[in-house]
Phi, psi and omega in degrees: 000154174209168179248141174275172184301322179297319179294319178298315180295320179296314179298318180296321178298317178296315180301313180298318179297320177294321178293328180297338180295342180278337185047052185241114179299325179294321177293322176299320178295319178299314181294323178295318183283322189243000188305315181297319179292321178297315186293333183252000183290136171286163178267339179204176187263336186246145180293341177285350178258191181264144170062034181275058180201159178304132182090357182296326181295311181297317178303316181295310184291330175293319178295318179297317180298317178298315179297320180297319177297317180295320178297316178302315180290315184297325183256006177050052185280340179070026179288145179292132181302320179299318179292320177302313181295314185297311182284326178296315184281333189241004182296333181249018181306328181301344179290349176280340182113214178259199183294337185235336188240142180286147175282314177261134173234154182301138177287125181261000179262116177300323180299313179297321180292310187281321184274317185258350183069023181272100184279335180227157174234165181279139181287111183288351178278350179277148174293150179290125181196141178291161179300315181296318178295321179293322177299312179296323177298314181296318179297316180289334177297334178253013177058040175280119184281137178234144171284169176303314181296321178295317181298313180295320179301315179292318181302316186255018183302329182276355174116158183279356179287347175279138185307316183292348181257351184297332179304328186274349185303128179091350178228022180295137174292156181306319179303318180294316179297318180295320178296316179299318179294315179299317180295314180299315181292323179296316179294319179297314178300322179298318179295327179279350182083022183246032185289000000 
């Protein structure tokens, strides 16, 4: 699957409108500085995964945010709308890379593209850092304020199976658990072709 330019622009417009709800000058600066890269960033590198095409990241985070809102309503969790939007929209921000360099670059090996379905490769010029840490780094680079629960939710968004997240097992805030569930269900629906 891939997105055409109209779909990418439509998704970006929805993303920007959701961000405007924050009335945050720092967030506006982040979008001005990184918006083009955010809007065209893939969500993963291989076609067997989700969003391995330009615009895949925005499509993914919009789906996760929608799922997170539905989980909150269905289970009457009482999560703050601002927190839902912030963690839903920015938990995977680190996939764009750092302030200047992209995380994903086009795969230049035909063998990797045709045999493995690897449409993008990781930029070897970037310092080693997990996606969640890179997301938190980018947010703090623009002085985007996070609550404790928002910070933890973004930190452990990829799951407790990662060593750096095991510390939180059994004491995760509700927001973090809901985000993990929303992300898992969104990825599962994508694999089923029901995104």
